[in-house]
Structure formats: C-alpha cells, structure tokens
N, C-alpha and C positions, 0 to 999 in steps of 0.2 A: 481524322485518323481515328479507331473506336479505343474507346478508355479501354486500358489495362487493367490488372485486377488489383488493388492496390494490396501490398505487404506480401507479395507471393515471397515468402522467405520465413524461414523458421531459425531461429538463434539455438544452439548446441543447449540440451536439456541440462537441468541443473541446481543445485541448491540458489535461493533467492541471491541477488549480488547486492550490499549496502555498499555505498561509496558516503561516507560520514559527511554530513554537513550540507550533500548534494541532491543525492536520490538512492532510489533503492529500485530495483528491476527484478522481478520474477514473473515465472511463466506456468500458471496451471495447467494442466493436463487429467484430465479425468475421463474416465471409462463407465462410471456411473453416475446417474443423478444425485445432488446433493446438497443439503438445506444448512445454512449457516445463520444459527439466530443471533443477533445484536452484534450484528461486524462491524465494528470500530474503524472509518477510516480516518485515521490519526491526521494526516496527512492528506494535502490535496493532492488528488489520484487521476490518471488518465489510464481506462482501460479500454483495450481492441481486442474485441471476439472474433478471434481468427475462426472458430468452427463451433457450433453448439447454441446455445442461448442461454443468458442471462437475465432472471427479473430482478428486481431489486426492489423495495419497500422500505423507504426513510419517513416515517410519519404519515402524512397525508400525499406524499409523494409515492408515486407508483412509474417503475419506467422498465421496458422490455427491451432488448438489444440481441437480434439474431441477426445480425449482417457484418458482415467484415466492410462493409461499406461506409460505416459508421463509429466514431467513437464516443465514450463514453466519459464525462467529466465528471470528477465529484468534489466538492469541497471540502476543506479540513474539517476535522469533527464531528463528520456526518457517521452514525450510527442506523445502521440499514438490515434489514434481513434480507438474505442474500438465495436466491435457488438457480443452482446451475444443472443444466439440462444438456448430455452429449447428443450429436445431431451431426448433418451434413455424412457428404461422402466418406468424412473418418469415422464417423459414429461416437465421436468423443468431443467433449468441451474442451476446449483451447483457446487463452490468451494470453494476453502479455498488460501487465501490471505493473505501470510506471510511477514511485512518489516523488513529492516535490515537498523538500521540508520548510518550512517557514523561513528560516534563513536565505533561502533561496529565492524564494517569492520577496521579500524583501530587499532584497539586491537587486532583484529584477523592477521592482518599482521605481526606487531610487533612480536607478540607471534611466526610465523613461518617466522622469520626473515634468520634463518639459514637453513630453506628449501627451493633450486632451486624454483624461480618462474613458475608456470604452464603456459606452452604456451595459451595464452588469445584470444581468437574472437573477434574482432572488434566491432561484430552486438551489437545494442540496445537489439535485442530479441534472443533467444537460446532456444530450445527443448533439453529435457536430458531427456533418457529413465528412466523411476522409476524401479529399481528393487527391489526385496525383503527385502533386509539390508536399503538400502535406505530408502524405503517407513517405514521402523521400525524406523528408526533414526528421520524420519519426524513427524509420530504419536507421540513419545516419545514427541517431544519437542514443538508440538502444545498443548498438555494436560498438558505441565507444562505451557507454558503460561495461560493459562485459570484457571490453580489453583492457587489462590491467596497465598498459604498456601507455595507455591512453591518459594524460596527467591529469591531476585535476583542474589545475587552471585551464588547460584545452578542453577538457569535459564541461565544465562548466559556461566557457561559450557557448557549446553545443545543445546545452540545456537552454539558455537564454533564449539561443535561437529559435528553438522548439517552444518556447511560451510567447514568444513574439510571434508567430506564426498564429498563436490560439485566438492570442488578439487581436489580432489583423482581421480576426475570422468570427471578431465578439465576442470572445469568451476569454477574460484575464480573472484570472483565481484571486479572489478579494485578500488584499494587502494585511495583514495583521494590525489592529488598529490597538491592543493592549498587551502589558509585556504576558508571557505563559507562565501561568499560574504553576502551583508546587507540583498538582496531578500530571500536567502537559509536560511538566520539566521530568518527571521521575520516568512517563513513560517513556519518553526519549532516550533517557538513559540507559534503565532496564532494554528498550530495544534494539541498543546499538549492542548490548552482549547479553543477550537471554540465557547463556549458559553459564555465566558467573553466580559465586556464591553470594546472591544479595542480600544484607540486613539491613533494617533500618538506621543503623549507625553508620554500615559502610557508603548506604547510598546519601546521606545527610552531608556526611562528610565531601561525598563529591559534588554535591550542589551546594557548599559551602554554608551549612545550616545545623543544628545538633539536631540530634534525631527527636526532641521534644519537639522543636519548632516544625520539623519536616511531617510530622505527625498531626501537630497543631494545625496547620494549614490546609494539611489533607482534609483533616475532619471538617474546617470551615467550607470545604468546598465537595465535601461529601464523598469521599472517598475514604481509601483504608489502604496502608501500605502492603497489607499482606493478598487481599483483594486483587488489587493493580498488579501487584507483583505475577499474581498467577493468570490473571487472563494476558497479560501482555504475553508472559509464554505460551499460552496457548493458542494465540492467534500467530505467533511464530510457527507453533509447533504443526496450524493445518497449512500454514503453507509451506512448510517441510514434505507435509505427505502428500500433497497435490504438485509438487516440483521435484521432489526425487524419487528416486528406489531405494530407498536409504531403510533399513531394518528399524523397525519400530524401538529397539533398543540402544540405536545409534543416536536417532532423534528426539528421542529422552533425554539422553546426555546432552544433547546438542541445547536444549531447553532448560537446562537445571537440573534433571532428575535423573539419578544413581537408581532408583527402583523403576524400573519398565512397568509395576505393576501399581505403583503410585500414580505414575505419569498417565496410564491408562485411564485410571479412576477421574482423575482430575480432566481428564481429557471429554470422557462421557458426561460427567457432571456440567461441565462448559456448553458443549453441543448437544449432548442426547442421544450419544451413539460411540462407539470405542473409535478408535484412529483405524484400526483395520477394514473398517465399514467402508471407507472411502476413497480403499482401492479395490 
C-alpha cells in the first residue's frame, strides 16, 4: 500500500480556540512572508506545517520545517524568532498550532508514573516524522477541540492519547519540576482573557496576592506588569491577524484596546510593522 498524505484535511477557519486548562488551537494562514521576533511559546506546542515553510531560531538552535510529513515540537517557555514563508501549490503559509498547558502535562506524567521515562532530547525544538497513525490521532484531537459538544472530560482523554502517541515515538514534553512563578501565572491569567481591562490590583486578587506582592515577585523574576500585559496581548493580536478576517478595530477590542490607533502603535512597537502588513 502506498503512503497516504498525512492530515489531508482542513478545519474551519476562525479565531483560535481556547479550552481552558486543556489546550489551545489555532490555524495561521498567510499569503505574505512574515518575520516574528521573540515569540514566546508559553506552553508546550505542537506545530504542523500544512503549506509553506517555517524557520525558527531559539538561541543556538535553528530548525526549518517545510514538509507536511513532519511535526515540530516546542518545549514550554521557548523564545524564538520565526519566519513564515508561503509556498507550495497554495502559495500560502498554513499551519496547525496546538498547545498543552502545564496542568495537562502534569496530569499526563502522573498517569504514566509506572511507565519508564522515555529518553528526552534537551533541545527546545524537535521534529518528528508524521506517520499515518499519528496523523489520525492528531486530526481526531484537533477536531474534538473545535467541537464544543465534546466535553472537557472526553477532550482530556483524547489529548492524553495524543501525548501518549508522541511519547511512544520518543518525545514526552518535560514535566514541570518547580511551581510556576508569578510571571508565568500572570501570563496564563491574562492569556485566558486578553480583552479584559486588567490592572495590577485586579490581577493580584485573581492570583490571591496583593498588588505590592505581585509587583515585587515580578521584579524578582525580571518582569513588569505593564510590559507583560502588552506582550501577552500582542501575541494574541498576532494570532488573530493570522487566523481571522476580522477588521483591525475588532482585533484591537479583542486584545483590550478601545483605540485602534493605540493598538496599531503597540503592535508596530512589538513586531516592527503594523498589523495591516501581516495580511
């Protein structure tokens, strides 16, 4: 039997889907080449490049993915420079971007406590061949994420199955060995509702600490509330520009900005070009 093309499918386009505590799913689609500096992969991430080419540089690591026959796996808290280049018959860049939060990874490792650990490559970036069985598992999982009628409980089992399939092929995302710091907790909090009017006192209350404690802990970790808030919102903005046909005004509101001009200014300051240049 000849090999069938993996993942010969396309989910409905639209805004990224966040299933809180379980995963996030997005499908970037670009017709123009795009450079994204200092993109933070906050969570463990699986990328499938359906069309075009993706180049990543994370410190001394460099990797290129330009084939739908493989997956790219990125460990949590990896900061990388990305270049997305349209190509192939579609002359587009199109990908599936699936994230796994720390809570899900911890649950997966607890469930496999009796299984000998797989040898793990310490690299932040890793490619993995996409065989037919793995492609089927990935497709079923992504379709489940997009279907709201699939309960969180059922989706958790399907995500665990995908993580198990990756582990069987020699890759298990590392388990967190320390409790998340204030910056990581704050980034997660804002990322779940980037359109909310966040202030340091409100964020502190949500994280069960005073504003002074929050700011002190962020400072100890080399972070600041305002800078982190902007960065999380701009990451969300970049994803919306790439995955939806929304107007810039609507994207601005979805990122917590009533002023489109101020939003565009923040976007240009973060990425070096206006949001309109992405499309």
